N, C-alpha and C positions, 0 to 999 in steps of 0.2 A: 161793736163798741164805738161810741162817739164821745169826744171830749170837746166842750165848747168854752170859748172865752169871748168877752165883749171887748171890741176894739173900736173906739170912737163912734158909737152908734150902730156899728155892725156886729154881727155875730160870726166869729171865726170858729169853725168846727173841724176837728180832725176826725174824719169818717174812716177809721182804721179798716173796717171791713171792706170799704170801697177803695182804699189806698188813695185818699184825696183829702185835701183841705178845701172847705167851701166857705165862701163869704156871702152872708145873706143880710138883707135889710128889710124890715117890715114883712118878713116871711117870704121875700122874693130872692131867688138865687141871683147873685151879681157876678161872682167870679169863682173859678175853680183852679186848684193847683194839684195835678196828679203826681203821684210818687210811687217808687218801688223801694221797699225797705228789706235789706238782706240781713238785718240784725247788727250790722256794723256801720253801714252807710245808707243814707236815704238819697236816692237819685230823684231829683226834682225834674220830672220828665215833660210836663206841659202845663203852661199857664194859659188860661182862657177866660175871657170876659164875655158875658152875654152881649151880643151886638147892641142892644138898646142902651146898655150902660157903659159902652166904650168911651174913651177920651176923658175919663175923670180920675185916672190913677188907681182904679180898684185892683188891678193885677198887682201893682206895687204893694198895696195894703195886704193882700193875701200872702204874697211872698214874704213881706216883712213879718207878718204874724207867724207864718210857718217857721221861718228861720229863728225867731224869738223862742218859739215853742221847742224847737230842736236844741237850741243853745241852752235853754233852761233845763231840759232833761239831761244834757251833758253826756249822753252815752252813744251818740252817733255823729258821724261826719256827713257833710253834704256833698253830693256830686251834682253840679249845675249842668244837667244835660240839656234842658230847654234854653234856647237862645235868649229868651226874655230874662230868665233867672240869671244867666251868665252876665248879661248887661246890668242887671240889678246889682250883682256883687261888684262889678267894675265901678259902679256909681257909689257903692257903699264899702270901700276898702276896709273900714273899721270893723266890719262884720266877717271878714275873710278868715278869721281864726277857726271857723267851723268847717271850712272847705277841706275836702279830701285832697291830700297831697299826691300829685302824680309823679 
């Protein structure tokens, strides 16, 4: 099952069967955010941008879109396992309400 949203000219897709969010533009894969979902918490485990697209903030777009999707659903908390995701939340403290409390 996949669910897609358009985000600023990109297509953000939650590929639930593959446990990942993908960011594509013009049919090309730009960035990926892998996750593990245990039914209560979504652990965001790895953000990756295809090397030819690095340096343009695309990982931030895929993380922002994924967090917005999780916030909108309202039934999960986020565990920022990936260092990039943890740094993204540090830079966006207004979004920390979705983070799992340790």
